Structures are given as structure tokens and as C-alpha cells.
TORTI-987001 format. One record per residue (C-alpha): residue number from 0; x, y, z; residue in three letters. Coordinates in pm, whole numbers, plus 50000, padded with zeros to 5 digits. Example, Ala and Ser with C-alpha at 12.3 -4.5 7.8 and 13.67 -1.06 7.14 Angstrom:
2
+-----+-------+-------+-------+------+
: seq :    c1 :    c2 :    c3 : type :
+-----+-------+-------+-------+------+
:   0 : 51230 : 49550 : 50780 :  ALA :
:   1 : 51367 : 49894 : 50714 :  SER :
+-----+-------+-------+-------+------+
***
This chain:
83
+-----+-------+-------+-------+------+
: seq :    c1 :    c2 :    c3 : type :
+-----+-------+-------+-------+------+
:   0 : 50781 : 49010 : 48878 :  MET :
:   1 : 51033 : 49320 : 48873 :  ARG :
:   2 : 51325 : 49327 : 48719 :  ASN :
:   3 : 51666 : 49383 : 48884 :  LYS :
:   4 : 51718 : 49717 : 48753 :  GLU :
:   5 : 51379 : 49835 : 48910 :  ASN :
:   6 : 51495 : 49708 : 49303 :  ILE :
:   7 : 51893 : 49777 : 49280 :  SER :
:   8 : 51876 : 50118 : 49418 :  ASN :
:   9 : 51599 : 50014 : 49718 :  ILE :
:  10 : 51798 : 49962 : 50070 :  ILE :
:  11 : 51721 : 49666 : 50240 :  LEU :
:  12 : 51765 : 49567 : 50627 :  ASP :
:  13 : 51973 : 49205 : 50689 :  ALA :
:  14 : 51626 : 49033 : 50723 :  GLU :
:  15 : 51506 : 49156 : 50379 :  GLU :
:  16 : 51844 : 49084 : 50196 :  LYS :
:  17 : 51800 : 48738 : 50366 :  ALA :
:  18 : 51480 : 48704 : 50227 :  LEU :
:  19 : 51570 : 48835 : 49886 :  LEU :
:  20 : 51842 : 48629 : 49858 :  GLU :
:  21 : 51633 : 48279 : 49945 :  SER :
:  22 : 51397 : 48372 : 49729 :  PHE :
:  23 : 51638 : 48437 : 49440 :  GLU :
:  24 : 51807 : 48085 : 49565 :  ASN :
:  25 : 51475 : 47937 : 49482 :  ASP :
:  26 : 51419 : 47817 : 49823 :  GLU :
:  27 : 51077 : 47919 : 49838 :  TRP :
:  28 : 50775 : 47655 : 49754 :  GLN :
:  29 : 50429 : 47723 : 49626 :  ARG :
:  30 : 50180 : 47656 : 49897 :  ILE :
:  31 : 49946 : 47348 : 49774 :  LYS :
:  32 : 49624 : 47550 : 49804 :  ASN :
:  33 : 49747 : 47890 : 49676 :  PHE :
:  34 : 49465 : 47981 : 49463 :  GLU :
:  35 : 49225 : 47922 : 49780 :  GLN :
:  36 : 49466 : 48143 : 50010 :  GLU :
:  37 : 49483 : 48411 : 49693 :  LYS :
:  38 : 49134 : 48455 : 49739 :  HIS :
:  39 : 49096 : 48471 : 50036 :  ILE :
:  40 : 49344 : 48755 : 50068 :  ALA :
:  41 : 49201 : 48923 : 49779 :  GLN :
:  42 : 48864 : 48916 : 49950 :  VAL :
:  43 : 49011 : 49044 : 50249 :  ALA :
:  44 : 49199 : 49329 : 50070 :  VAL :
:  45 : 48877 : 49427 : 49914 :  ALA :
:  46 : 48699 : 49451 : 50223 :  ASN :
:  47 : 48920 : 49653 : 50408 :  TYR :
:  48 : 48952 : 49886 : 50119 :  LEU :
:  49 : 48557 : 49919 : 50077 :  LYS :
:  50 : 48425 : 50264 : 50148 :  LYS :
:  51 : 48123 : 50215 : 50369 :  ASP :
:  52 : 48091 : 50509 : 50588 :  THR :
:  53 : 48026 : 50876 : 50517 :  ARG :
:  54 : 48137 : 51143 : 50780 :  ILE :
:  55 : 48096 : 51524 : 50782 :  ASN :
:  56 : 48298 : 51749 : 50962 :  ILE :
:  57 : 48245 : 52151 : 51034 :  ARG :
:  58 : 48602 : 52351 : 51006 :  ILE :
:  59 : 48684 : 52668 : 50952 :  SER :
:  60 : 48754 : 52790 : 50589 :  SER :
:  61 : 49100 : 52890 : 50659 :  SER :
:  62 : 49150 : 52535 : 50766 :  ASP :
:  63 : 48986 : 52384 : 50452 :  LEU :
:  64 : 49200 : 52623 : 50255 :  MET :
:  65 : 49527 : 52469 : 50406 :  ARG :
:  66 : 49374 : 52147 : 50385 :  ILE :
:  67 : 49339 : 52165 : 49991 :  LYS :
:  68 : 49680 : 52322 : 49975 :  GLN :
:  69 : 49857 : 52048 : 50097 :  LYS :
:  70 : 49639 : 51799 : 49901 :  ALA :
:  71 : 49743 : 51977 : 49563 :  ALA :
:  72 : 50098 : 51992 : 49692 :  TYR :
:  73 : 50071 : 51574 : 49758 :  GLU :
:  74 : 49886 : 51520 : 49438 :  GLY :
:  75 : 49576 : 51386 : 49607 :  LEU :
:  76 : 49217 : 51493 : 49625 :  PRO :
:  77 : 49154 : 51722 : 49958 :  TYR :
:  78 : 48924 : 51457 : 50054 :  GLN :
:  79 : 49138 : 51186 : 50065 :  THR :
:  80 : 49400 : 51353 : 50222 :  LEU :
:  81 : 49438 : 51250 : 50585 :  TYR :
:  82 : 49692 : 51326 : 50895 :  PHE :
+-----+-------+-------+-------+------+
***
């Protein structure tokens, strides 16, 4: 779990502050079937993030160059960058 030093500079809205306060006051309880729910969530995330479709598009060389520049600026592979 993160320590307070790492999250102390994050700006929270009123609802987020209330949630954090209730968590820090140990007002939360673990659900009875936690491991099962955790597994279901992990499977859902894995399925959501699975790359199963390939696409091909044609764009101009200048557009590709701009995409590559923007991706480099963002620190991403240009194939990953989207708008």
C-alpha cells in the first residue's frame, strides 16, 4: 500500500476525501468471497486488455512523421499512440 508521503500531494475532491478518511478509520470490511471476486476482476482485465485484432490503415508520409514525433514526445511507440 502507498504511504502517505506518496499521496499527500494529490488533490482529492470531497467524495474522494470521504472515502480515504473512511478507509483510514478502518470502516471498510473485506467481502466474504474476496478471492473469487479478485479472480473475476483479474480475468475481466486480462480479457479487456487482450489484443486480438489487427488493423491496417493508409496515411500520408507527413502524417506518419507527425505521429512518430508526437509518440516520441509522449514516450510511446508510435503504434500505441492514439488520439
